[in-house]
N, C-alpha and C positions, 0 to 999 in steps of 0.2 A: 737490024741495026739498033733499033730501040732497045731490044732485049740486051744486046751487048753493052750498050751504054749504061743500062741499069745495073748490070753485073759489076761494071767498073766502079760505079758510084758506091755500090755496096762495099767493094773492096777497100776504098780509100776512106772509109769511116775511121776516125781516130780510135786508137786502142783504149784510151781512157773512156771514150763514150761507150764502147762495147763492154768495158769492165763495169762501168756504172750501170749499164742495163742489166748485166748479169747480177750485179749486187742487189739491184732493186728487186729482181725476181727472187733472189735467194732470201731476201729479207721478208718476203711474204706479201708485199704490196703489189699493186698492178704494175706490170712491166712498162717501162718508159718507151713509148713508140718513137721511132725515128721521124725526123721532120719530113714532111711531104716534099717530094722532089718533083720538079717539072718533067723529069724523065719517066716517072711512074705511069702506069697505065691509067686510063681514065676510069676504068671500071673498079670501084672500091670493094674490098673484101668485106663480107658481112660481119666478121668477128673483130674488125679493127675498131678501136675506141670503146669496146665493151670490157667490163671487168672480167678478169681471168677466173676460170672455174676453181673450185676448192682443191687444193693440193697440186696445182699446176706449177711446174718448175720449167722456166724457159731453157730450151736447148737440151733438155734431158733426153728427148727422143733421139737426137742425133749424136748423143754422147758428149755434148759440151756442158760439163758441170760448172757451177758458179764457184768463185773463190772470193775471199775477203781480204781487203787490204787494211793497213793501219788507218787510213783516212775514214774507213767505215766505223771503226770502233773507238776512235779517238786516240790521243797521244799516249805513249807508254808512261806508267807511273812508277816512281822509285818506292822501295820498301819502306823508306822513312817518311814518305809523304803522308800528311794527315788525311783522315777519312772525311767524308762529307758531313757526317753527324758530329756537330760541335759538342754535343753533350754525351758522347760515348763514355762508358765506364773505363777505369784504368785497365790496361792490358788489351784494349780494343781501339786505341786512338790512332794507330797508324795502319797503313795498308799491309805491312809485313805481319803485324799482329793478327789482322783479320785472316790473312792467308794461312798463317800457322794454326790458328784456331780451327778453320775449316778442315785443314789437313788432319789435325788431331781428332776432330769429330768423325771424319770419314774412316780413319784407320781404326778398326776394331782390335782390341787387345786380345789375341788368341793364345797368349802364353799359358803354360800349364799351371803356373801359380795363380792365375786368374780364373781357374776352372774349379767348380764345386760339383761333387758327384750327384748331389740332389738338385741344386738350383741351376746347374750349367755355368756358362760364363757370366761373370758379374756385369752389372750395368743394365740399363733399360733396353728392352727389345726394340723399341721404337724411338730410340734417342736421335736417330738420324732424320726422322720425319719432322714435318713442320709442327710447331706448337700453336694450336688454334684455340679459338675461344671455348669450344666445347671441352677441350682438354683442360683448360684452366678451370672451368666449372666443375668437371669431374674431380680434379685435384682438391678443389675447395670442399667438395662434399666429403671426400675421403678424409681430409684433414679434420673436418668437424666431427666425423664419426670417431676417428682416433682420439680426439680430445675428449669426447663424451665417454668413451669406453675407459679412457685413462682416469677420468673423474670417478667413475663407478668403482674402479679397482683400487683407487688411491688409498682408501682406508685400510683395506686388507693388505696391500703391499707395504704400507708403512708399518703395520703391526708385525708383518713377517720380518721386515728389515730390523725392527727393534728386537725381536726375539733372536734373530741371527747375531746381532751385535752383542746381546747379553750372553749368548752361548759362547761367542768368540772371546768375550772378556773373561768368562769363567775358565776357558781353556788356556788363554794367553793373557794373564793379568798385566795391567800397566806397571811401569816402573814404580809409580807412586804406591800401588797396592803391595808390591813386593817388598818395599821398605817400610811398610806400616808398622811392623814390630820394632824396627829401630827407632822410628819416630815416637812410638809409645814409650820407649826407654828414655827419651829426652826429658820426660817428666821427672826422672830421678836425678838429673844433673843439677848440682848445687850452683849457687850464684858464683862462688869462688872458682869452681871448675869452669864455668862458662866464661868468666872474665879472663882466665888464664889461657884460653884458646888463642894462639898467635894469629895475627892479621894475615890475610892472604896477600902475597906480593903482587904489585902491579908493574908490568913491564912497559907500560906506555910512557911517553915523554911527559914533561911537566905541563905543557899546555893542554894535552889531552886529559891528564889527570885532574887538573884544576881549571876547568873551563870557566870563562867569565861571561855570565849571562847579562844581557841588557836589563837593567832594573827599571821597571815602570811602576810609579807610585800613583794611584788614583787620587785626584784632587777632590776634597769634599765640597758640598754645595755652599757651605758657609764662606768659603774662601772667595768664590765668585760673587756672592751677594754683597759681601763687605766692600770689595773693591769696585763693584759697579756703582754702589751708592756714593762712594767717595769721588768717583769720576777721574781718579788719577791713573797715570800710566806707569807701570813698573816693568823693569826688565830683570828684576831679581826678587828673591823671596826674603822676607824679614827672618833672620835666623832665630829670633825669639819665638816666632810662631811654631817652629818645629814642623812645618809642612813642606812636602816635596812638590816639585812641578814648577812651571813658569807661567806667568800671566802675560800673554801676548797683547801688546797695546792695539786698540782699534784706531785705525787712521782717521783723522779729521772728525767729523761729526757723524760717522757711520754708526748705525744702530747695530748692536750685537745680535747674533742669529736668533736666539730664543727669548729675547727680552721684549716686553711690550713697549711700543714707542711712547715716549713722553713720561713713563713712570719711573724708569731706572730700576725696576724690581724684577727678580726672576724667581718664580715659585716652582721649584723642582719637584715638590710633592705632587702638585697637580699634574705636572707632566708625566710623572710615573703612573698616576691613576689613569690618565688618558691612554697611556700606552697599554696598561693591563686591560682596559675596557675594549680597546681596538683588537687586542689579541683574542679576547673571549669571543668577540663577534666573529672573527675569522674562523676560530675553532668550531663554533656552533654551526656556522655555514657549512663547513666541511663535513661535520658529523650528520647534519640534517638533510643534506642533499646528495643525490646520486646523479651525476652528469648534469646537475643544475635543473633537473626536471621533476624528480619524484622525491617525496618526503618519506623516509624509512624509519621504522622503529628499530633502533640499534639493538635492543635486547631480543626482539623476535626475528631479526633478520637471518641469523644462523639457523634458527629453528625452521624457518620457511625454506631455506636452502636444503636442509636435511630432508624435509618432506618431499622435495622434488626428486630425490634419488629413488630409483625403483627398489622395491623390497626384495625382489628376486635377484640373486647374485649370479645367475648363470649367463650364458651367452645369448644375445638377442637372436642370433641366427638359429640357435637350437630351439628357442621358443617358437619362432616362425615355422620351422620345419615341423615341430610337434603339432602346432595349430593346423597346419595344412594337412598333415597326415590324419589327424582326428576328424577334420572336416570331410576328408575323403571316406573315412570309415562310416561316418554318420550318413553321408549321402548314399553310399553303397548299400548299407544295411541300417535303415533308420529305426528298426525295431530291436536293435542290439543295445541293451541297457548299459553295459560297461563303457561303450563309446561316449554316451552322454555324460556319465559320471566322470570319466577321465577328462573330457573337455571342460566341464565345470570346474574341476579341481585345478586344471592348468590355468584357467583365467583367475581363479581365486589366489593361486600362488603368485601370479604376476601382478596382483593388486587390482584387478578389474572385477570387483565383487558384483556389480550390477550385471555385467555381461554374463558372469557365472550363473547368477540367479535366472536370467532370461533363458540361458541354455538349458538349465535343469528343468525349468517349467515346460520348455518345449519337449524335453525328454519325457516328462510325465504324460504329455499328450500322445507321444508316439508309443510309449511303453506303459500303458495304464495298469498293467497287471504285474509290474516289477516292484517288488518290495524295496529293493535297494535304492531305486531311483526316487521313490517317495521319501525314504528316510534321508537321502542326501538333500532333497529339496527342503525338507523340514529343518535340516541342520543349517543350510545356507540362509534361510529366510529369518528375518527378525521375529520377535516374540509373537505378536498377534497374527501376523501373516503365517507364521509357522503353524499355529493352531488351525488356521483355515486350511492349510495344505494337508495337515494330518486328518482333518475331518473329511476332506475330499478323498484322501487315501483310504479311509475306513469304508467309504461308500463303494470304492472299487475293489477293496480287499477286506471283506468283513471277517475273514478267518485268520488274519495275520496277527500273531502274538506280538511281534516286535513293534508293529505300528501302534498297538494299544499301549505297550510299555512306554514308547516314545511320547505318546499323547499324555500319559500320566506324568512323565518327567517334565513336560512343558507347563503343567499346572503348578502354581505356587501355593495354592490353598489346599490344606489337607482334605477338606470336604470335597473339593473338586477332584482331587486325586482318587478318593474313594468312589465317587460317582462314576468316574471314567473306568475304573477297574471293575466295578460291579456290572457296568454295561458290557464290558469286555467279557466277563464271565458268563453273561447271558448268551453271548454268541459262541464263545469258545470255552466250554465248561470242562474240557479234558486237559487243559493246559496247567501243568504243575507250576510253571513259572508265574503265571498270573495269580494262582491261588496263594503262592508264597508272598508275592508283592502285596496282595490285598490283605493277607493276615498280618503282615508286618506293620500295617497302618492302624490296626484295631487294638482296642483295649483287651486285657486277658480274657474277660468273660465273652466278649463278642468274638474274639479270636477262637476260643474253644468251640463256639457254635459254628463258626465258619469252617473250622477244621473237620468237625464231624460231617459236614456236608462235602468237604473237599475229599475225604477218604472214600466217600461213596462214589464221587465222580472219577477219582483217580486211585483205585484200590491197589495199584502196583507201585505207588510212590512210597518208598521207605521213609523219606524225610517227613512227609505229612503225617504218617502214622506215629513216628517218634515225637514229633512236635505236639501231637494231640495227647500222647501218653504223658508228656511232661506237664501239661496243663490240667490233667485230670487228677482226681484223688487216687489213693493207693489201690483201692478195690477196682475202681473204674479203669485205672491205668493197666492193671493186670488183664482185665477183659479186653481192652484195646489191643494190648500186645498179643494176646492169644488170637484175636481176629487177624491181626497183621501177619502172624505166623501162618494162619490158614491161607491167607491171600498170597503171601510171598514166602514160600517154604525154603527158598534158597539163599536167603540173606542172613549173614551172621550178626549184623548190627542189632537186629531185633532181639536175638538171644542174649547178647551182651548187655543191652539196655534192661532186659528183664532181670538179669543177675544184679546189675547195679541198683535196680529198684528194690529188690529183696534186701540187699545189703544196707541201703539207705533207711529201710524200715526195721533194721535189727534182725532180720531173718537170715543170718549168715550160714545156717546149715543148708539152706536151699541153693546157695550160690554154686557150690561144687556140683550139685546134681544138675543144675540148669546148664552149666558149661559142658558137662559130660553128655547130657541129652542133646545139646546143640551139635556137638561133634558127630554123634550117632545119626541124628536126623539129617544133617547136611550131607553126610556120606550116603545115606539111603536115597537122597534126592539127586545124587550124581554130582555133588559139588566137591571139587578138589580142595583139600585143606592146605592153604598156603601158609606155611609156618611164619614167614617174615611179616605177612599182613596181620596175623593174630598177635605177634609180639608187638607190633606197632599199636594195635588196639589195647594191649595190656599197658603199654607206656602211657597212652591217653587216659586209661582208667587210673593209673598211678597219679598222674598230674591232676585228675579230677577229684582225688581223695578216696577212690574206691579201692582200698588196699586188698580186701578179700577177693574181689572180682579179679583184680590184677594177678594175684598169686594163683588163683584157680585157673586162669587162662594160661599162665606160664606152665603150671604143672601138666595141663592137658595137652599142650602142643610142643613142649620143649624137646620131646624125643621123636617127633614125627619126621620122617624122611632123612634120617641121619644114619650112616653106617656105624656099626658098633665100635670099630677102631677109631673113628673120628669124633666120638661123643665128647670126650674130655676137652679136646682142643676147640671144638665148635662152641661148647657151652662157655668156656672161658672168654672166647671172643664175644659171644652174646652178652655176657655180664659186663665186659668192658664197654661195649656199645651202649648198653642201658645207662651205665654210669656217665658216659659222655653226653647222653641226651637228658640227664637229670632225673632218670627214672630209678631211684635208689631201691624202692621196694621190689621192682622187677629184678634187679641185680641180686638182691638178697634172696629172693625166691629161687633164682637160677643156682646160686651157690648152695642153698639148702638142698635142692634136688640133686645137684652134683655130689654133695657129701653123702647123701643117702645111697647113691649108686657106687661111689668110690670112697668108702669110709676109711680106707687105709692109705690113701694117697696123701703124702705129706705136702706136695706142691699145692693141691686143692685147698687143704686146710690153711696153708700159708696165705694163699690169695684171699681166702675168705677173712682171715685174721687182719690182713692189711686193709681190706675193705672196711671192716668194722672200726679199725683204728682211725681211718681217715674220715669216714662218713657216719659211724655209729657212735654209741655212747660207751663209757668205760664198762658199765655193767654188761652190755651186750658182748663186748670184746672178751671180758673175763669168762662169761658163760660159754662162749664159743671155744676159748682156749682150754677150758676144763674138759669139754667134750673132745677136743683135739688130742690132748695128752693121754686121754683114756684110750683113744683109737691108735695113736702113734706115740707110744712111750719113749721110743728111741730118738725122736726128733728133738734135739737139744734146743733148737731155736724157738720151738713152741713153749718149752718150759721157761726159757729166758724171757720171752715176751710176757708171759703171765707174771713172772716175778717182777719185771720192770714196771708193769702196769700197777701192781700193788705198791711198789716202792714210790712211784710218782704220786700215788694217792696217799702217801705218808703212812701206809700200813706195813711197817717193817716186819713185824712178826709173821704176817701172812706171806710176805715175800720169802722169809727164811724157811717157812714150812714148805713152800713150793719148791725151793732149791733143795731142801732135804729129800723131798719125794723124787726130785730129779736125780739126786745122788744115788738113790736106791735103784732107779731105772737105768742110770748110766754111770756105773762106778768108774772112777779114775778118768772122768771126762775133763779135759783141760778147760773147755769153755765154761762148764758149770763151776769148776774150782775158781776160775778167775772172776766169774760173776759174783760168787759168794764173797770173795775178797773185796771186790769193788763195793758191794752192798755194805759191808762192815766198815770199810775205810771212809765211805761217803757219810756214814752216820757216826763218825768219830770213834768207832770201836777198833782202835789200832791194835790192841793186844790180841783180840779175836782174829783180826786180819793176819797178824804175824803167825799165829798158831795154824790158821788155815793154810798159809803159804808154806809153813814148815811141813805140814802133813802132805801138801801137794808135791813138795820137792822129794819127799820120801816115797810117796805112792805113785805119782805121775810126774816124774822129772822131765820137763821139756824146757827148751830155750826160752819160751815165753814166760813160763812160771818163774824161772830164774830172773828174767828181765823185770817182771813185776815186783819180785822180791827186792831187787836192787833199787828200783824206782821208789818203793814204799819207804825204805830206809833213807834214801836221798832226800825225798820231800819232807820227811820228818826231822831232817837235820842230823841224822846219825851217819856222818860221812865215813867214819872208820868202818862201821858195820857194812855200809854200802860197798866200800872198796874190797873188803874181805869177800863178801858175796860175789862181787864181780870177778875177782881173781878165781874163786872156786868155779864159777860158771864157765869162765874161759878155758878151764882145764877140760871141761866136758864138751863145750860148744865153741871152739875157737873160730869156726867159720861162720858165726852169727854176727853180722856187722854191727847190729844195734848195741851189743855188749861193748864192743870197742869204742863206739861213739860215746856211750855213757861214761866209760872209763876216762876218755879224754876230756869230756865236758866237766866231770867232777874235778879233775886236775886243774883245768882252766879256772874253775870257780875258786880253787884254793891258790890261784896265781902261780901254780907250778907249770910254767910254760914248757920247760924242757921235758918233763914227764908226759905232759899232754902231747907234745910232738912225737915222743917215743911211742905212746899208745896208738896214735893215728898211723904212724909208719908201720908198726907191727900189724895193725889191723889191715892195712893196705897190702901187706905181704900175703896175708891169708885170704883177703877179700879184695882182689884188685879191680873187680867190676862193680864195686859199691860206689856210686856217684856221690851220695851224701858224705862219705868218708873223705873223698878228695876235696869236696867243697869246704868241709870243716878244717882240714889241714891248710888249705889256701887262705881261709879267713884268719886262721891263727898267725900265719906268716905276715899277712897284711897288717894285722893288729900290732905286731911287734915292730913294724916298719920295714920288713924285708920284702919290698915290692918285687924285686927281681926274682927272688926265690918263689914267691907266690905265683908269678907269671910262668916260671919253669914248671912248677907243680901242675898247673892247669894244662900246659902243653903236653906234659907226660900223661896226664889223665885223658886228654883227647886222643892220644895215640893208643892208650889201652882200651878206651871206650869210644870208638868212632861213631859219628852220627848221634851224639848225645846233645840235645838242645840245651840242657841245664848247664853243661860245662861250657859250651860256647857263650851262653848268656852271661855266666859269671866272668868269663874272659873279657867280654865287651864292657861289662860294668866296672871291672877292675881298672881298665884303661881310662874309662870315663871319670871314675873317682879320682884317678891320678892326674886329671886335667889334660890327658892326651886324647882329645876328641877326634883328631884325624885318624889315629891308630884304631880308636874304637869304631869309627865308621868303616875302616878297611876290614877289620875283623868281622863286623856285622855282615858285610857283603860276602865274605868267605863262608860265614855261618849259614846264610840263606842259600848259598850254592850247595852246601853239604846237606842241609836240612830244609828243603824248600817248602815243606808242608808243616813246619813247626809253628804253632800258634803263639807260643810265648816269645819266640824270636821276632815274629812279625809285629807283635804288640809293642815290643821294645823298640823296634826299628821305626815305628810311627813317631815316637817321641824323641828319637835321636835327630830327626829332621828339623829344619827351621820351621817356624810357624806357618809361613805361606805354603810350604810343600807337604804339610802333614796330611791334608785331605787327600791329595793324590796318592800318597803312600798308603793311606787307609783303604783306598779303593783297590790297590794292588793286593793288600793283605786279605781283603774280603774275597777277591777272586781266587786266591790260593787256598784259603782256609775259611770257607763260607760259614761253617757251623761250629767253629772253634770258640769256646767261651772266652779265652783270653783276648782274641781279636775283637769279639763283640764288646768286651769290657773296655778295650782301648778306644773303640769308636764312641762308646758312651762317654768316656772321659774327654774325648776330643770335643764332642758337642757341649759338654759341661764347661770346658775351657772357653768355648765361644759364646757362652751364655744362652745357648739354645735349649731352654729348660725342658720343653715338651718332648723334643726329639731325644734328649739325653735320658729322660725317664723311660721312654719307649725302649731304648736299647738296653737299659739296666734290667727292665722286666724281661726282655728277650734273653738276656744272659742268664739270669737266675732260673728261668724256665728250662733252658737247655741243660744247665749244669747246676742243680741246687746244692751239690756237695762242695762247691767252690766258695770257701769262706771269704776270700778277698772280695768277690763280687758283692756279697751281702754287706760287708763292711763299707765298701765304697758307696753302695746304694743307700745305706743308712746315713752316711756322712752327707750325701747329696740331699736327702730328704731333711736332714737337720738344718741345712742351709736354705733350701728353697721350698720345702714342703710344709704341709700343715701337721698338726699333732696327730690327726687321724691317719695320715699317710705314714708318718714315722712309726706309729704303733702297729700298723699293718705290716710294715717291713720287718719289724722286730718279731712279731708273732710268726710270720712265715719263716723267718730264719730259725726260730726255736723249733718249729715243726720239722724243718728240713734237717736240723742237726748237722751242719757242715763239718767236715773233718780235714779238708785239704786247703791249700792256698799258702803262699809264701808268708804273707803278713799274718794270716790267721794262725798258722802253726807256730810262728815265732812267739805268739802270746799264749796260745792254748797249751803248748807243751813246756812253757816256762815253769820251773819248780815252784815259783811263788803263786802261780795261778791254777794249781792242780785241782782245787776244789770249786773253782768258779763254774757257774752255769753258762749255757750258750748265750743267753741275753747279756750277761755281764761281760763276757769276752767280746761280744759284738760291739758294745759301747766302748770297751777299752781299745780295740783295734781302730774303731772309727775316730777316737780322740787322738790317736797317734798319726793319722793320715794328714798330710799337708798338701795343699793344692799347688804343688810346685810345677805341675804340668801345665 
């Protein structure tokens, strides 16, 4: 019965009580025990009233799991309810904001746009985890590291950014730079033109156009002081005073703000001084204190900051890795010298010099027999300590030459150096390096004594033997060299020195024998005769002034190791190489030997003659040419060079005799006939020139002879005779365009434009491919005002002669002169399409562009025609126009070097030097131009071929062309 009653009592327990019990169990606390009932048994269970074991859940064993009600977790909250934190940041102040934020944090964005192939999904891997104190410390450390690394790289980054900006500005200039040429032209605008510019209209209303600003006029101190003294109250200003502003009255007996009580005076000057003093104090406080604690020298502050930056610009992690790796190498193999040296140098690079010294000294203990470690230690240590280190190194390595040399270098006194080196020679007497270092410090007499001992200790050193021979007398030097040959029978320098010795003492007969014996002896001792080495030795002898030795060496080795069919070509290359190296006697000897082997080769004689013309004297050239015409009497150019040399020396009879001999050897030669005519006409012997031309027309009638005949009569003013000769010549040579040109130009000179046009048209029928004829006809039509006809002529010429740059250039210039710049630019574009590699077109195209675009166009021109003289000349003119004098001079020099026959380049160069160069530079350009004797160039030919300038020399034409050049570019 009792048990049944207990069961019923258990059943009637309220549901809320059971729920509360379950909730308590589920919440983790000890379960709430039911109240003791009088119906329960007397015997109490042992676990009742004790705390539940860990992890115990009431009812779990019989399947009764706990559940939670609203009363356990509190009332439900609306999304707009405020959160408990009163100081929450914006966006987190309501329950809804917090729930949305948590949901956003939990949801990871796994979209494809948020995925990177290298880094994976964006965002932090641990963003959902709690942010604890150690995370905060780690972030602070990383932030400090990033800041320090940024400071170290800041200077380099700023420099790189600056370079990038400059490069960007060069490629894409600002609007301001693009209009710089237009701004420059504003200087030419007169005051009247400036005032006549209309005003820009303003579309705003009247109030916006004429705003009324509030006018505030400061009141002077005298105004206040005057009225304060009078004690009167005013509400207006006396108009007679002419002062602005109002004086507000002070109510009652109130003292004004800045006035001293009782005095009625206001000293504004003292107030201003007090204000300045106060400001000075504040500024000095700011400049003298940092955070109110330390006083800093403002001048040395930035210097101190710079000293804190590490000298090594690499990554800190790389340094640490290298340090760790080298430490491992040292510990693994402590007797490995390179590990210690590398470790010391790493510390030296990173600025830790003392650590480097300690490491290398440790290395000397571990590797006492390593020469490199000791030398590194001596390098790292300061002066006196380095001497001690070297002394210690000598004790460990008494035979090391490098350590002795280092010891001598550390000494500053000459006597100390000598003492060290002599001590070294006692230990290492076989070292050539030590002997040379010791001898260099001695006087000549002591050096000779030391060298005599040195050659005994080092009998195989050629340098020591030769040095001793130089210090000895002639007889002793011969003995020394003989001993040297006995000890070293395989060295050529001893033989060459012996030959130079004989030449220096006037015994030139022995030079050839010594060189021949040298070749024989060296071959007998198994030495291969290297031709290039011997020629280099000959060049050194030439530079040293030993001409006979140089020539003997060349004669001995010039034919060694060359195939018979390659001799001429190889020898000419050797001569050019010697000239390039400045060894003129070597080149002369090579030419002399080549002429002995090939006495009838005209090309060899010509090369030798040009060499003597450029680098020899007039006498040597004439002597060579006499020998040349004896061996090659049919070579007209050699006769003409000889005659010209005599003529330039003002020896006209000798020039005539040479040409007479040339006539005998070459009868009816056009070149010699014309040279004789030029000789007579240049010396004002016009009748003799006419007779010579008449003979030439009868015995050797050629188109050039007729042309020269017409030209002579034309320049002498005999127009009728010139026209008759021209008509006669055209009967025989109607396909020679120069005759038609001369006929038309003579008619133009006589103002017979119709006859000139007829001559040009007839010539074009016979010679349709003569570009100069088309140009002359176009110029004629332009001169008489027939622009359309001139344009049509040039178009027809371009059809007859496609891809002709000269015709395209004239078409462009015709439109430009007519003021049609757009058409000129269009034509230039077509011309560059048809002739993309034409230098004269690209040069013109550069200056057709506006000033800001010229540099870009010049770069394009250089890409297309890198070595064209016209393009190089255009670039030089471009630098000249920008006042870049040094660069302009470099490009002018490059132009005349590539094409010395271009007269325009010489004229522009001379004009440039007249404006910006010295007298020496001007004279140098003039001399170089006279030596080059240019014949081509648009500006040059216009003057040199003018009938009035037919007797002018090259220098005179140069000055004339330069004077007519205007800096319009």
